[in-house]
LUMDO-568255 format. One record per residue: residue in one letter; y, x, z of N, C-alpha, C in turn. Coordinates in steps of 0.001 Angstrom, whole numbers, plus 524288, in hexadecimal, padded with zeros to 5 digits. Each point is the difference from the previous one (the first is absolute). Layout:
! LUMDO-568255
AYXZYXZYXZ...
//
This chain:
! LUMDO-568255
X2F9F8AC804280718020F7FDC9804DF7FD748035E80381X801CF80268803827FC0380270805E4800337FB08803C7X7FB32803C0802E7800AA7FB6C804AD80466800AC802CCX80186803268014E805627FED180184805A87FDB980043X800157FF7C7F9D3802157FDAD7FD557FF887F98380070X7FC547FF42802557FEBC7F7BF7FE2A800937FFA580602X800758038480480801AD7FF5780410804AE7FE828032FX802C48047F7FABC805057FE9380108803A47FB087FF53X804677FEFA8056E801487F9F57FFD480407801A87F9A0X800EA7FAA77FEFA801B6800457F9D6805827FDA180133X80393801CE7FE1C806067FC738023D800397FBB97FD68X8041C7FE3380136800D77F9767FEF6806E2801267FE07X8006E7FCE97FA77805057FFC57FE8E802647FAD880309X804AB8008880153803BC7FC95800F3805047FE997FEAAX801BB7FBA57FE2B806E67FEED7FE50802BC7FBA48029DX803CE800ED800E0802267FBA480296805C6802177FE8EX800A07FC5E7FB75804108008C7FC067FEBF803557FC31X805CC80192801277FFA38046D7FD2B7FE84806F1801F9X7FE897FDA7804FB7FD368056C801387FA397FFBD80198X7FCD5804607FF4D7FBB08008C7FFE57FDFD8051C80285X7FC4E80035801187FE2B804AF804827FA357FE6C800F1X7FD8A803DC7FF377FBA3801FA802787FC737FF5D80610X7FCF87F9C7800987FEA6801C2803E47F96B8002F80223X8015780493803C97FAF380213801F57FDDB7FE2F80447X7FC937FCAD8017D7FE4C7FCA2804267FDD48044D803AEX7FE09803807FDF47FB938050C803DB8041F8025C801B9X802D8802177FD58802288046E7FFE88050F7FD84805FBX801747FBB17FE0A802B77FD0E806DD7FE577FFB8801FBX7FBD37FD4A800CC7FBCD7FF29803787FE86804EC803BBX7FE258057C7FE918010A803338016880358802B0802ACX8033E800007FC0680732801E0803DE800B47FDEF806C0X7FF2E7FAF87FD5F801B17FC348058D7FC008011A804D6X7FA7A800387FEAF7FBDB802F080342801C8805F980051X80221802947FD668019C803EE8038980584801DF80313X803FF7FC147FE4280377800D8803047FF1F7FE0980615X7FD307FACB7FE3A7FDCD7FED18075C7FB22802B180327X7FEA0804087FCED7FD6B8042A8022C8028C80387802CDX804D0800997FCAB802D6804B580147803717FDAE8040CX802797FC2A8010F802927FFF9803CC7FBB57FDF5804B4X7FBFA7FE1D800B97FCD080160803117FE7C804958018DX8000B8038A7FC757FEAF8068F80385804DF8017F80194X804387FEBC7FD1B804BA80173802C28028E7FE10805C3X7FD827FB128008F7FF117FD928053F7FE83802BD80466X7FAAB800627FDD87FC92801DE8044A80132808047FF90X803AC802667FC63801918040E800898036E7FFC880549X803497FCBF7FEBF805737FFA9802F47FD1F7FEF2807EDX7FB617FD897FE477FD747FCC28075B7FD208067D80140X7FE22802BE7FDC57FB3C80449800AD8050F8051780336X7FCCB800E480416803FF80576802437FE437FEE6806B3X801728033B803E0800EA801F6802BC8004D7FABE804DBX803887FCDA7FE33800BB7FAC0801C47FF9E7FCC17FBB2X7F96B7FDA78006D7FF897FCA47FABC801B57FA9180140X8019D7FDCD7FADC8030E7F97E800467FC1B7FECA7FB6AX7FF447F8F9803DF7FB0D7FE4E7FB4C803B67FD427FBC4X7FCD67FE227FCC3803027FEEF7F90E803387FBC6800D0X7FF347FC118030E8024C7FBAF800498060180185801D3X80010803CE80476805098013180295802C8802A47FBCDX7FC7F8045A7FC9680404801437FC858038E7FD997FB57X7FCA77FC5D7FF0C800D57FACF7FBCA8051E7FE938020CX7FED87FEC8804B78044A7FD2680368804D7803C080148X7FF83802E6801C5804318054B7FF64803418005A7F9BCX7FEAB8008F7FCF38004D8005D7FAA1803D37FCE37FEB8X7FDCB7F9C7801E58034F7FC357FF338041A7FF1E80237X800D480391804C88049D7FE9E802887FE457FCD4805BBX7FBCC7FF42800757FEFA7FC17805357FD1B80377804C5X7FF0B805107FEA97FC8B802928033D803BF8012380602X7FEA4803A6804717FFF080086804808045A803ED7FE08X801208017480592805AF804937FFA57FD21805BD7FF34X7FB607FFE3803DA7FD7A805B17FF187FBDA801F47FAE0X7FDD37F87F7FE297FF7E801517FA88801BE801957FC2CX806317FF7680005803B47FE797FBE8801D4806DE80077X80168802AE804BA7FF89805FD801667FADC802AD7FB77X7FCA27FF1D8027D7FC13803F27FDDA7FDB47FF547F983X800A87F9B57FEB9800F97FFCF7FBA5804F5802797FB64X8032D7FD178011D80458801367FD59803F18069180129X7FF818023E8029D801BE803C1802BA7FC67805A37FDF3X7FB537FFDA801F97FC78802457FFFD7FBD0801DD7FA6FX7FDBC7FA697FF387FB5D7FFA27FCF1800057FDAC7F987X8056D7FE5280091800EC7FB3C7FA7C80058805D87FB74X80465802C4802C080277804C97FACB7F96F8036E7FC6BX7FCAA800F2804EE7FB9C802767FD797FE527FBF37FD50X7FE4F7FAEC800C37FC9F7FD3C7FE40803677FC8E7FAD2X80674801F07FF248022E7FE0B7FB057FFAE805537FCDBX7FDD0804B38015B800E68049C7FD6F7FC157FF857FC9BX7FB6380114802957F9FF7FD167FE1C800507FCC77FCB2X8027A7FA3A800557FF687FC937FB9F8049B802B17FB7EX804938030C802498033B7FFF37FA6E7FDEB804937FD05X7FD4C803DC801817FD468042C7FF557FAB4801357FB78X7FDB77F9DA801F87FB547FFCC7FE6D801D57FCD27F9D8X803107FBAE80243802647FC727FA1180220804A07FA22X803F180260803DE802B8803B67FB977FA03805F57FD47X7FCD7800C88035A7FCE08022F7FCAA7FC357FE0B7FDA0X7FE427FACC801867FBEA7FDF67FD8F802437FE4A7FB2EX804D97FE1C7FE76803207FDD57FCC47FFE6804637FB27X802A8805C6802C980248803DA7FCC67FA408021E7FCD2X7FB738005C8039E7FB3C800DD7FC0C7FCFB7FCBC7FC34X8006F7FA35801AB8009F7FBDD7FC25803A1800EE7FB4EX80466801EA7FEDB802BA802577FC2C7FE54803BF7FE4FX7FF6A804338024A7FF948052F7FDCD7FA7A7FF3D7FD2CX7FC5F7FE0B802407FA3D7FFB27FCC77FF897FCB57FC48X8046D7FBFF7FFCA800A57FC8C7FBCA80281802E47F9F5X80340802AE802AF8025A803B97FB427FDA2803A77FE49X7FCCD8036D802237FB57803F77FD797FB8D7FD7C7FF0DX7FE177F93D801747FC747FED77FE0B7FA7780315801ECX8026980264804877FB128027E8034C7FF407FF0880565X7FCC1800988021B7FEEE7FC8E8069B800A88073780266X80158802E17FE888016B8050A8042C803F1800BD7FEEDX804697FE2D7FD08805B48000080010801D77FC348056FX8006D8035780349802607FE7D805FA80416804A8800E5X8047F7FE65802CD804C5802E8800547FE8C8041180364X7FA7A7FFA6802687FD88805608022A7FF3E804217FCC5X7FB447FDDB7F9937FE9A802937FD8280413804167FB97X805137FC388003E804A68012F7FC2A804C78043C8031BX7FE1C80129804EA802D8803618036E804F47FD52801F6X8024F7FC43800DB802EF7FBDB800FB8009C8000B8069AX7FBEE80010801E88005280090805ED7FFAE8047580145X7FEE8804CE7FD297FFF58070580138804D77FF077FF36X8031A7FF0E7FC6A805A08015A7FF47802517FFB5805A4X7FE687FAFD7FFCF8052C7FF0C803BF7FE568031A80574X7FB447FF97802077FE1B801E68053F801688089B7FE96X7FF12802937FB9380262802EF80134806AF800488013DX8037D7FD2D7FDB8805918011A801D5800297FE6C8044DX7FC6B7FBD8802B3800AC7FEAC805117FE96803B8802E6X7FCC8802AE7FD8B7FDA180489804B3804B4805207FF9BX800F87FF697FAD8804F18040D8006F8046E801858059BX802437FA3F7FE75804167FD42804747FC7B80111804C5X7FCFF7FF567FFA27FDD77FECF805F47FF6580708802E2X7FDAA802507FDFD7FECD804EE801FF8053B8056C7FE5CX802457FF1A7FCD4804FA804197FDC38042A7FDD7804A1X800708043F801A0804778004A8033C805758022A80013X804FA7FD967FEE5804FF8032C7FF0B802B07FE007FA56X80457802778001B8014D7FE7D7FACA800487FBB07FD61X7FFE37FF5E7FAC3800AB7FBE87FD327FC0C7FC8180133X7FAF880287800857FAE77FBD28018F801297FD09803B0X800FE8025B804A1801C17FC74804248047F7FC5B800CDX804FF802507FB7A803D47FB8A7FF657FDD17FC897FDD5X7FB517FF7A7FC4E7FFD97FBE97FBF27FBCA7FC7C80239X7FD30801FE804DD7FC557FC0A802C8803C17FDC0802F6X8053D802FD80389802957FCD580314801D07FBB67FDC4X800F87FF017FAC0804367FDB27FD057FDE97FC4A7FD46X7FA5B7FF527FEA37FBC67FCD77FD0A7FCE17FDB480377X7FCDB804DA803197FB717FD4C8035C7FB8C802BD7FB22X7FB45800EE803DB7FC5F7FFEA7FD637FDB17FA987FC23X7FFB27FC81802037FE467FAE07FCF1802527FEBE7FA77X8043B801927FF1B80414800797FB097FDA5804207FD7DX800D0805A3801C27FDB3803C57FD6F7FA927FF3D7FE1BX7FD4F7FE34802947FA377FEDC7FE5D7FEC97FBF37FA3BX804247FB1E800B58022B7FD9F7FBE78018B801EA7FB7FX803348033F801338033B802A17F9EE7FA9C803FA7FE16X7FD748029E804967FCCE802C37FD987FA427FF0F7FC2EX7FFAF7FB4E802047FACD7FC087FDD18028B7FE697F9E3X805C27FD767FFA6801667FF457FC6C80096805277FB5DX803178051E801E47FE80804697FD897FCF47FFA77FD6BX7FCF8801AC801A07F81A801DF7FFD27FEAE7FB187FBDDX801687FA15801697FF0C7FD027FB99801927FF7E7FA21X80554802437FF79802C6800617FBBD7FE21804A97FD43X7FE1480434803357FE8D805017FD777FB947FDD47FD59X7FC6A7FD39802747F8697FEF17FDDE802E97FE687FA72X803037FAAD800C4800957FE927FB02803EC801B17FC7FX802CB8041E800E9801E2802097FB867FAB88050A7FDB9X7FEB2801FF803C47FAB5803687FD097FBE77FD6D7FC29X7FEF67F996802217FBFE7FEE77FE4A801CB7FBE57FAC3X80559800767FE3E800B37FCAC7FC687FF98801F47F9B9X7FD887FE897FE5B7FFC7802177FA827FFAE7FD007FB00X805107FC8E7FF0D7FF977FBCF7FC997FDB77FBC6802C7X801A47FE91804E97FBA17FCE4803827FD4A802B480384X7FE427FE3F804A87FD6F7FFA5803D67F99C7FF0780032X7FC51804997FE7C7FB377FF607FFB97FD63800BF80570X7FB807FCA9801627FDB08007E806287FF8B8049C80060X7FCEA800C37FED77FBB58057E80002806038044480035X801F9800367FC31803478044880144804137FF6980602X800B37FB5C80069803247FEE9804467FD9680254805BCX7F9817FF217FFF27FE9780081803BF7FE6C805E9800F1X80015802DB7FA65800078059780049805E6802B180189X802397FE787FE3F8059980280802EB8011A7FD57804BEX7FDC37FB8A802BD802177FFBD804E67FC3E803D98041AX7FBD17FFE37FF9B7FC6180269800FB801B8805B780136X803AB8033B7FBB4801218044C7FEE2805CA8016C80531X801CB7FC117FE9F804197FF67804828000A7FF9F804A1X7FB047FBD58009D7FEE57FFFC804DE7FCB98055680280X7FE54802A17FDAB7FEEB805648026F803F480296800F8X803468009D7FC618040D803F8801C1804287FD6B805E2X800387FB587FE59802CF7FE21804567FC25801738056EX7FBFA7FFB6801127FC7980067803B2800C080663800B2X8003C803047FC4D7FECB8060E801E98059D8029C800A2X804037FB627FF19806F3800F7802687FEF77FED38052CX7FC787FAFE801A9800047FE51806017FCD7804CA802C9X7FB9D801FC7FDFB7FDFB8029B8041F80254805A5800F1X80227801487FCE380433804718006C8035980124802E9X802C37FA168007D804DB7FE3B803147FDD280165804ABX7FBBE7FD87801847FD067FEA3804AB7FCE68057D80282X7FE50803117FC217FDCA804DF802B98072C803D3800DAX8031A801217FC6E8041F801F680168802AA7FD558062BX7FF7C7FBF28019B805AF7FD70803AD7FCE2801C9804C4X803037FE068049F7FF4A7FFF0804ED7FC277FC4F80243X7FD16801B8803207FB0C7FD9C8025E801417FB148011FX804907FF7B80355802A07FB6A80121801377FA627FC33X802CA8038C7FB708009B7FBF77FBF27FA447FF1B7FC5EX7FD92803067FFC87FA667FECF7FD377FC837FB9F80314X8006780107803BD7FE517FADF803BA801D57FAB07FF2BX804587FEC0801C9803F47FCE27FDC87FEF77FCDF7F936X80041804577FD897FEF87FEE97F93E7FA9A7FDC57FF1AX7FB9C803DF803AC7FA587FC1E7FEAE7FEE47FD1F801E6X8020E7FCE18046F800A67FAFD80156801EE7FBAA7FB1BX804B0801C27FF73802617FB5B7FAC17FC26801097FBCBX7FD9F804237FEE87FC52800667FAF77FBCA7FCE980073X7FD0C7FF77803817FB427FD8F7FFD7800E67F9C07FEF3X804D67FE6280161801497FA727FE957FECA7FD6380563X803F77FD29802847FFDD7FE418062E804E57FCAD80091X7FE2E7FA73801F1802DB7FB39801A0803268007B805DCX7FDAB803FE8033D8016980048803D48050E800F08015CX802EA7FE1480414805798003D800DE804007FDE47FD41X7FFC37FD0E7FCE08019C7FEE57FAB28043E7FAE3804A2X80572801BF7FDAF804257FBD1802BE8025F7FE007FB4BX804197FC5B8010C801937FC707FCA28025E801957FCB2X8032A806DC800E0804668029D7FCE87FB8F801D37FBD3X7FB1E80070801077FCC88037F7FB357FEE37FB387FCC1X7FE557FBD98020A7FD127FA9C7FD28804BB7FD927FD5DX802B87FEC9801A4804717FC597FCD7802B0802347FA53X801AF80602800497FFE8801567FB5A7FB797FF557FB49X7FAFA8018F8028E7FC777FEBA7FE2E7FFF07FB627FCBFX800ED7FA53803707FCD37FBAB7FE92805077FDDF7FBE8X8056A80197801118044C7FE017FB9F7FE65803647FAD7X7FE5A804907FF737FFC7801A67FB087FB257FE807FE0BX7FAB27FF60803CA7FBF77FBA77FD2A800E27FB917FD21X802497FC7080122802697FBCB7FFC180285801027F9F3X803FC802AB7FF77802687FF957FC897FD86803447FAB6X7FB5F8012D8021B7FC53803567FB707FD9A7FC5A7FE29X7FD047FCA68047D7FCE27FA3C7FDD08015F7FEEC7FCEBX8049F7FD68801958032A7FC437FC17800AB800837FAB1X8011E807007FE8F80202802A37FC517F93E7FEC87FC1BX7FD5D8010F802DA7FAA6801907FEAF7FE6A7FA9E7FD48X800A87FAC5803737FEEA7FA267FEE6802417FD8A7FAE6X805E780337800CC802077FECC7FA5F7FDE9801077FC33X7FE3C8045D7FEFE7FDB98031C7FB377F9BF7FFAE80066X7FED97FD5E803007FA677FE437FE347FDB97FCCA7FC6DX803F17FC787FFEA7FF2A7FC157F94A7FF66803947FB8FX801ED804697FFA780020802A27FA547FDC98048680219X7FDE380175803AA7FBE080562801E47FA637FD387FD8AX7FF377FBDF800CD7FAE37FBFD7FEF07FE17801C07FA8DX8021C7FDEC7FBFB7FDAA8022E7FA947FE2D80660800AAX803728033E801F77FF238068E7FECD7F9E58008180163X7FEA77FE41801F97F93B7FF0B801387FCDA7FFF57FB60X8038C7FE5C7FC057FAF67FFA57FB40800488044B7FCB5X805E78040B80040800BC8021D7FD218053D800647FD86X802FD804187FF488051B801157FED68016B7FCAB7FADEX7FDBA7FDF77FC1E7FFBD7FF6A7FADC8004F7F8AC8015DX7FB327FE3D804108007B7FB1D8009A8051F7FE718038FX802488036D802BC804147FF4680433804E87FE257FB1AX7FF34804957FC19807237FFBC7FCCE7FF7F7FBA27FBE7X7FA667FF3E7FEE57FEF57FA127FCDA800E07FA45802E8X7FFCD8016E805D9802EA7FB4F803B18058F800F4800E1X80288802F97FD19806DE80053800BB8006580325805D1X7FC628038D8017D7FFB6802E7805B28040D803C27FED6X802D68034D8025F801B5803CD800277FE02804EC80292X7FB1F800E17FE387FAF9802BC802F7802248058E80434X80242802857FC0F803EA8058A802AA8019C7FF1380559X804457FBD08002F802B07FE63801927FFB57FE158072DX7FB627FC877FDBE7FD307FD23804697FCDF8044780330X7FC2D803727FB9D7FD6380400803DC8032280213803C9X80501802897FCA38028580300804D3801FF7FE4A8046CX7FFEB7FAE07FFFE804C47FBD0803947F9D17FFD280508X7FBED7FFA77FCE77FB4F7FFBC8037E7FD48803C780288X80035804907FCE77FD4780507802808053E8019880516X805607FF7F7FDA680511800B1803D27FF117FD6A804FCX7FF177FB6B7FFF87FE287FCE5804247FBDC80214803A7X7FBC98008E7FC827FAB080234803ED801E7805438024CX803928036F7FDA980144803EB803B2801E4800DB8028AX8039E7FBEE800108039C7FF2D805327FE7E7FC9C80440X7FB507FC3E7FD447FDFE7FD77806497FB2E80460801C0X7FD6C803567FD537FC7F803DF80260805CF805B08033FX803F37FEE97FDD5802DC8033C803E1801E67FCB480574X801DB7FBC17FE9D8001D7FCE4804A37FC7780090803DAX7FB377FF0C7FF0E7FC6880085804F77FEDD8051780012X80133803737FDD37FF4C8044C80201802D48014780596X805047FE147FC66803C5800EC805217FF5A7FE0C803FBX7FD357FA208011C7FFE67FE67803F57FAEE801FD80480X7FD218012E7FC147F9CE80111803167FEED805EE7FE69X80008802E67FD8D7FFFC8049C7FE8F7FB97800147F97EX7FC97803527FF217FE207FE977FB947F9BF7FDA080186X8008A7FA878015B7FB7D7FF347FF997FB577FECE7FCD3X7FBEA802907FFB57FC9C801FA7FAFF7FD837FB557FEB9X7FE467FE607FAF07FC2C7FC607FE758014E7FB547FF30X801BD7FEA480311802307F8747FFD5802FC7FE7A7FA2DX8022E8043D7FD03801F47FD0D7FADB7FB98802B77FD9FX7FC2780191800437F83B7FEEB7FCD67FEE07FE2E80019X7FFA47FD36806A87FBA97FC57800C3801DA7FB097FE95X804D17FE71801998010A7F9F38009E801127FDB07FA6BX80237803AA7FB8B7FF387FCF87FB0A7FC147FF177FD32X7FB858029B800417F9B77FF407FE357FD0B7FB47804B8X800787FFED8030E7FF2A7FC7D8040E7FFC87FBA17FE82X8068E800308001D803757FB037FF0E7FE757FBB27F994X7FE01805EA7FC9B7FDB07FDD57FAE77FA3D7FCE47FFE6X7FDE88045B803BF7FA137FC168011E800927FA5280180X802F180161803AF802367FA7D801A2800267FAF77FF5BX80405802027FCB7803DF7FB2A7FB0E7FBFD7FEF57FA75X7FB55803927FF357FD5A800117FC938037F7FF657F9FDX802E18042A8018380316800987F9AA800358060D7FEECX8026A7FF687FC047FE57804167FB7C803148057E80246X806637FEB780083802E7803F28030B802197FEE8805D0X801808043C80386800C57FE9880558806157FBFB7FF6EX7FDA57FB9980360805017FC01800198048F801D9803F7X80402801448005A804B1801CA8027E7FEF57FEA080503X8008A7F92B8023F8019F7FE07803F87F98F801AB8035CX7FCEE7FEAD7FE4D7FB337FEF6801E67FF02807FF80129X80180803D37FCEF7FEB0804A580304803C380110804CCX8054B7FDFD7FE33804238030B804F87FD287FBEF80389X7FC3D7FB598016E7FF007FF228040F7FC1E80097802E6X7FBBD801FF7FBFF7FAD5803E4800CC802578051680183X804CC802B97FED880251804E1803A5800C17FE878042AX801DD7FC778018C802837FF218059F7FB277FD1180429X7FC407FE0A7FDD87FC397FF44802027FBD98054E800F8X80080803157FD737FD6C803078000B8024E8046D8037AX804DE801177FF21801E0803B78037D8007A7FE47804D8X801A57FA0A80136800887FD66805527FA9D801778025FX7FCEC7FE987FEEC7FA71800678023D7FF2780493800D2X7FF51804667FCE280009805A980025802728002080601X804ED7FDA4801638026F802D08044F7FF167FC768051BX7FE3C7FBF27FEEF7FCD87FD56804917FAAB803D08010FX7FD6F800BF7FCBD7FAF38042E8007B8024A804BA8033CX8041A8033A7FB9D7FFD7806BB80507800B97FE19803DBX804EC7FAB6802487FFFF80037806997FE267FD6B803D6X7FA067FCDB7FD0E7FF4D7FCED803C57F9168013E7FF1BX7FDF98013A7FAEE7FA40800687FF2E7FE7680466801F5X8026780361800687FE9B806937FEEC8003C8021480492X7FD198050C8045D800B1801CB8047A8046F800FB800F3X803C8802537FAB9803ED8021C7FFFA803A67FDE87FD49X805BC7FF76800D4804367FE3C7FCC97FF63804917FCD0X7FFFA7FEFE7F95280291800F37FC82803C57FECC7FB7EX801BE8033F7FE8D803F07FCF97FC107FE367FF6E7FAB9X800677F98B7FED98009F7FE5A7FC687FB72802177FA80X803D18049A7FE2C7FF19802C47FB407FA0680162800E2X7FD2A801B8804B17FAF6800FE801327FBF47FC6B7FDEDX8011D7F9D6801247FD677FC1E7FF988010F7FF297F98DX803597FFA67FD187FF117FE397FC257FF928063B7FAB2X8002F8039D8022F7FCFA803C57FDCC7F9307FFB87FEBEX7FEFB7FE48805187FA587FF95801287FE597FBD17FDC6X803667FB6A7FED57FEB07FC1E7FB0C7FF7D800957FBAAX804988028D7FDD180211801B07FB6B7FBB4804847FDEDX7FE56803BC8033A7FDB3804C87FC9B7F9ED7FDEC7FDB7X7FDF57FD1A8026C7FAB07FDD77FE84802777FB5A7FADEX803DE7FDDD80075801057FD637FB6F802F6802267FB7FX801C2803F88017F7FFC2803387FAAA7FDB4802057FDDAX7FA238021D802007FBCE803567FE807FC167F9817FC8AX800CA7FCC2803157FDED7F9FA7FBDD802C37FF507FBBEX80440801D47FF2E802E37FE507FBF27FF8E8036F7FAD1X7FE97805D58012F7FE90804707FD8C7FA727FFA47FD6FX7FC677FE50802EC7FBE77FFA87FFDF7FF017FA897FBEDX802C17FCBE7FF1C7FED67FB807FDE08020E8006D7FA98X8061D803A78015A802B4802887FA327F9E4802727FC54X7FD9F802888035C7FD67802FD7FE147FAA17FE0E7FDB6X7FEAE7FD35803057FCC87FB097FC1D800487FF077FB8FX805F37FD2E8003E801037FC6B7FCF180099802FA7FA93X80068805E6800AB802538020A7FB2B7F90A802327FDD6X7FCEA80191803887FC187FF8D7FF027FBF17FB7B7FD61X7FFDF7FB71801087FDB17FC647FE64804337FE297F98CX80505802847FF238024B7FFF97FB0E7FD4A804AC7FDC8
//
């Protein structure tokens, strides 16, 4: 047994009548602390701006006891942006935790698998191509819905190409990188051939930003994310044994192929919903599950903690992008600055582990 195994909290079995479950006190404590930290940063994000609002007044306004001017600034102007950061962060963190658990690889995030690139490619096509059927589609369904459909289609394509009597994590990542490169090439080609005005609008969306979000954009993302989280939570009980291998899961009576398909579909749709609300924000889905796994001292990325870390990371990055820098930047620039070095760390760590083996 290694030193890290001895430090890992031991789960405790609890039985209540005919019901039994595993009690993980450290994981529960970490999740509660992450929820509290996320709420604090959420309130700080709402209070930050040209008209700063102290934290007690923000909490009072959210509870329905604020002054009229605070209600207008918070409820009408700032709350949609903060909620967009919260929902997008939770969706990306949970999506990354699912894909990394299925592939059993820390690099298997929606960014690497091409899901966000596919959603971005479809959105860019609708943003830059004017006239004809494309304009009709853009006017009828809108860019967010088209991005969601693009992410779903790309995820299904990666899954079908990677399926060979099951899903192998290494093959899934290779197929995802290939599909991601194709989608990135399509996006680049569309940007090169499009009108310069449309290109500027598409580039601002591609970076990933929470600026100017309204209730019309946030509402569908909240509803879609809540439904998908409920489905993922319902399948999580059967998803947990799959971390030990398909043979073990089958021995415990788990229909692993169906459970894997449902969870992967949830991950793809969560990533698509996030992209539809804020654009392809990079590296949140990669960093959040790994950070949550280390905080919880767990062998696999915990779903709830990963979603909360994603929200904390995205909202915190948005606060930094708006207040701590000389110029206001899209939130995607800050998350890329955080996620890039973390990706290098994961690659170096994997190489060192292979060299030691």
